[in-house]
N, C-alpha and C positions, 0 to 999 in steps of 0.2 A: 485498697482495703486489705486487711489481714486475710480475710476469707478468699479473696481473689488470688493473693500471693500463694496461699497454701494450695489452691486449686491448680495453679501453674506448676507447683512442685510435684503434686500427685500425678499430674498428666505429663510430667517430664518435659514441660515446656521451658522450665528453668533447670539446667543441669547442675546438680550439686555433687561434686566429686565425692564418692563414698568415703575415701580415706585420704582426701587431700590433706586435711588436718583432722585428727581425732577430736571428738567433742571434749574440750578442755574445761568448759564451765563446770563449776560445782552446782549442786541442786539449788542452793540458795540464790545463785545468780538467775536461774530460771524463774524462781519464785519472784525475784525483784522485777524481772522483765514483765511478767504477767501483772504484777501489782501496778507497775508504771502504766501499762496499757489500760488497766481498769480505771485508773485515776486520770487518764488523758494526758500523761506526761510524754514528752518527745522521746523517741527511742533510736534516733539516728536514721541514716539513709542506708538503703540497700543499693549496691552498685552491680549492674550486670553489663555484659558485652554481647551484643547480637552477633553471633558467628556470621561471617560473610555468606551471602547467597552462593551456593555451589553450582558450578556448571557440570551437569551430568553427562554421561557418555552419549546419551541420545540427543544432546544439544539443549535440553530443558534445564531449568534452574530449580534448585531445591533450597528452601529457606532454612538457614541454620538455627540451632537451638541457642538460647541465651545461656551464657556461661556466667556463673556467679563469681564476681571478682571480690566483693567485700560484703560481709553479712552472713557468712555461713553459720557462725555460732548462734546468731539470733534466730535465723530460720530453723536451724536444727532444734533450738530450744522450743520454738513454737510448734513444730511437728511433734515434739515429745509431749509437751504440756497440753496442747489443744487436740491433737489427733491421736494421742496415745501411742505413737510409734516408738519403737526401741531405737536407741542411739548407740554408737560405738564409743567406748571410753578410750583412754590412752593405752589400755592393754588390748584394744580391739575386741572387747567383750560387748555383747549386746545387753544393754541395761535399760530399764524403764524408770523414768523420772515422773513421779506422780505429785501433782500440786493440789493441796487441799484448800478448801474455802469455808470460812465461818460466816454465814449470812447475817447472823445476829451482830457480830462485831465488824463485818465487812473487812475481813482479814485473811491473808493468804499465808500458808506455811507449807513446807515440804512434808508430804505425808509420811507418817511413821506408825508403828503398831499402837502407840498410845492414842494418836488422833483417830485411827481407824476404829477404835473402841468408843470414842467420844461422840455421842449422838448430836452434839452441837456443831459438828463439822461435816461437810461433804468431803469425804476422804480423797476423791479424785474428780477433778473437774472435766477430764477428757471425755467421758461418755456423754456428758451434757453438751459441751461445746462442739463435739464432733457430730452431734445429731443422733447418736445411738439412743439417747433418752430424751423424751420431750419435756418441755418445761412443766407441764401439768403433772407428769409422773414424778419428777424430781421434787416439786413442791409438795405433793401429797406424801411422798416418802419422808421428807424432812419434817413436815408438820405433824405427822403421825408419831414421830419420835420426840417432837417438841410441841406438845399440845397447848402450851401456854402462849405460843407466838401467834400473831395475827397473820392469817394466810394471805391476805391481800398485800400486806407489807412485805412478806417473804417473796411473793410473786414479783413485786417491784424490784426487789434486790436481785432476784435471779435474772430479770430482764436486763438489769445493768451489767450483770456478769456476762450474759450472752452477747451484749453489745461490744465486748472485746473484739469479736470477729469483724466488727464494722469499723474498727479504728483505722485511721489512715497511717500508712508507713511510706515515707518518701522513697521513691525508686528512681535512681539515676541510670538510664540505659545508654550505654555507649554504642553508637551506630556501627553496623558492620562495615560501612564504607570508610570508617575512620582508619587512617594509616596505622598499621600494626605496631610500628615503632612508637607511635604516640600512645597506643593502648598499653603497650608494655611499660612505658614510662609512667603512666597513670597507675598501673598495677603495682609497680615497685614503690611508688610514693605513698600508697595507701597503707595505713596501719590498721590491723585488726586485733583488738584487745591488747594493744601495746606491742604486738609482735610484728616487726617489719616484714612485709612480703617481698620475696626475691623473684628474679626472673625465672629461676628454676621452679618456684611455686606456680608461676603462671603456666609453664610447660606442663607441670604435673596436673594442673586443673584441666588443661586441654586434653591430655591423655586419658585421665580418669573419666571424663564426661563422654567419651566416645565408645559406645558399646558396639557400634556397627562393625568396627574393625578390631574389636577386642581390647580397646584401650583400658577398660576398667580392670581387666586381669593383668595386663602388662604393668599398669600402675601398681598393682598389688605386689607383683614380682619385685619391682624396684624397691618398694617400701619395705617389704618383708626381708629382703636380702640385707639391706642396710641395717635393719633392726636386729636380725638374728646374727649378723656378723659380730655384733657387740654383746648381745644378750641372748643366750641360747634358751628359747622358750618354745620348743617344738610342741610340747604337750598342750600348751595354751593355744597355739596356732591351730592344731588339729581339732581342738574342741570348739573353736570360735569362728573358723573360716573354712567350712567344708567345701565351699565353691572353689576356693583357691587350691585346697589340698587335692581335689579331684581334677584339677587342671594339669596341663602339660608343664606348667612352671614349677610346681612343687618338687617333682623329682629332680629338676635342674638345680635346685638350691638345697636339697636334702642333705648333701654332703657336709654342710656347715655344722651339723650336729657333732661332728668329730673334729672340728677345726678349732684350734686354740691360739693360732697365730694372731698377733695384734699389731704387726708392723704396718699393715694397711687395712684400716676399717672404714671403707667408703660410706659416706652418707648418700642420700638420694641425689643430691646435687652433683656429687662426684660421678655417680653412675650415669646420669643423664649427660654430663659433659663429656665423659670418655666415649660413651656410645655414639654421641653426635659427631665428635671428632673422627672416630674410627669409621663409622658407617656412612657419613655424608661428606667427609673431608672439609668440614666447615667448623669455625670456632665460635661464632656468635649465636648465642641461644635465641636471640630475637629472630634469626633466620629459621630456627626450628619451629618457633611459634607460627611463622608464615607458612612453612611447609605442612605443618599439621592442619593448617586451615585450607590447604590445597592451593596455595598461591603459586602462580606461574610468574617467575621473576621477569620474564621477557615481555609477556603480554599484560602483566599486572591483573589478570583475571584469576578467579578461583575455580579450580577444576577438580572434580571428584577423583579422577584418575591419579592426580598428584597426591591428594590426601591419602588415598588407598595405598599407593606405593610407599609413601612416607612411613605409614604404620608398619608395612612389611619390612622395610629396611631397618627401622628402629627396633622391631621385635628381634630380628636376627642379631643386631648389634648388642642388645641387652642380654640375650641368651649366650652370646659369645663372651660377654663380660663376666657373667656369673658361672660360666663353665668351670668345673673343678680343675681340669688339666690346665687351662689357660691361666687361671688365677694362681694356682700353686707354682707353675713355672715362672710366672712373673715375680712371685715372692722370692723364689730361688735366685733370680737375677738381682733383685734388690739386696738380698743377703750377701751374694757374691761380690757386690760392690762395696761391702763393708758396713752397710746399714743394718745392724743387728737389732736395733731398737727404734721404735717410732720417734723417740725424742731426738734422734740424730738427723731426722728428715725435717728440714726447716721450711719446706715449701710443698704444700698439698698440690698446688698447681703443677709443679714439676713432676710430682708422682703421678698425677692424672695424665699428663701428656705422655709420660714414659709408658704407661699402660696402653694408651691409645696407639702409641708408636709400635708397641709389641704386637697388638692385634692387627694393625695395618700391615706391618711387614710379614706377619704370618699369612694374611690373606693374599699378599703378593708373592707368596711361595718362596720367600727368602729361606736360606738354610738355617737350621736352629743355631748353628755356631755364629753366623753373622747377625742373627736377631739378638742373641745374647750380647754380642760385642757392641752393636750399635745402641741398644737400649741402655746398657750399663753406662756407656760413655756419655750418652745424652743426659741421663739422669744426674750423673756426677757433675758434669759441666754446667748444666742449667741451674743446679743448686748453688754451685760455687760462684756463678756469675749473676745470680738473682734474676735469671732471664724472665721469669713470669711474675715479677713483683710489681710491675707497673701496669700498663694496659694489657692485662693478661689475654683477654678475648682477641684483641687485634693480633697479638703475638701468636696465639694458638692458630688463628686463621691463616696467617702467612706461613707458619712452620709446617702445618699439615699439608698445605698445598705444595710447599717446597719439597716435601718428602715424596709426594706423588710425581712431581715433575722430575725429580732426580731418578726415581725408579723407572719412569718411562724412557728417559734418555740413556740410562746405563744398562737397561735390560734387567731381567730377573735372574736371580741366582738359583 
């Protein structure tokens, strides 16, 4: 039922990543969803994945949360319209979407100043559906403003409205024992509002849903960096995300306000991919999903210590990615290779691997001269040979491991 689903959300039994995807529905789509529920129309399925049971340090097991794979927009719409919760729009501003109901016409509309002045409308259904107002109170208020209406009839209509919370919504729950590769494949194939979900989206869902190890703020760092590197909106960020501004991550990306270079404007997929390559020496994002779940690749069990360590490594890797000195020096290397404009770079994959290589060689204490030489040469040759145009992840994986093997055999400079 809708009521049970919303209870799970409020109790955080279903983890909805706060900014996995901003709420992109307009208010009229929220209205249409509520109208469909009122009339008993089907509204699709919600798909969740039960995080694997985690093996704790003391040997006990901890049941994981459910991760929302598909249905975030619908659940967010329900929390807005029924519970009266604020939602984040595409500008990451908190907004309230109020849905009005006309008992006489049995009609829903997005609330507006004109409706709020019209006594034939209940201007916001949330107080009633959330239980803040009882049916009797709502009926008496409405009938006192509309004395020509029959109170018993209005009560029946309000009962029908309240029954929205008892409507059934199909929930498909993927079991935690399901192989992660299979879950990843399912995740990628699902479309949400016509927007195909990627493996990186799955990773971001995992990160954002984990508050124990600070994944929610780490996710914000990745998202805000990719957003601000393209569109400088620091005033909006400061006004709308105080939690992030007060965190250790905001100072790490604050330098972007003075950055106008557009040779490399990474999106969140680029940041995740580079951080994973550099921090874990792996190229397949499916492996990152496994590690974020605490998977031990040898025993095939899920261990809390692995999950905790994965978040620590990923945090360091992301902070190294967004570090001003690292980023600007990498841009200098790109420019010195003759790439003075982003249009000259025909492969984002080559650019991402080159930055991962830069960070990796720096962590291995190579001299700045050798780092610049190797990275520049790798970038140019990989673009000329279309090295990452095919099975990019497989190539990433073999190349980053080859870099480590070469470094261990030849020694550090």
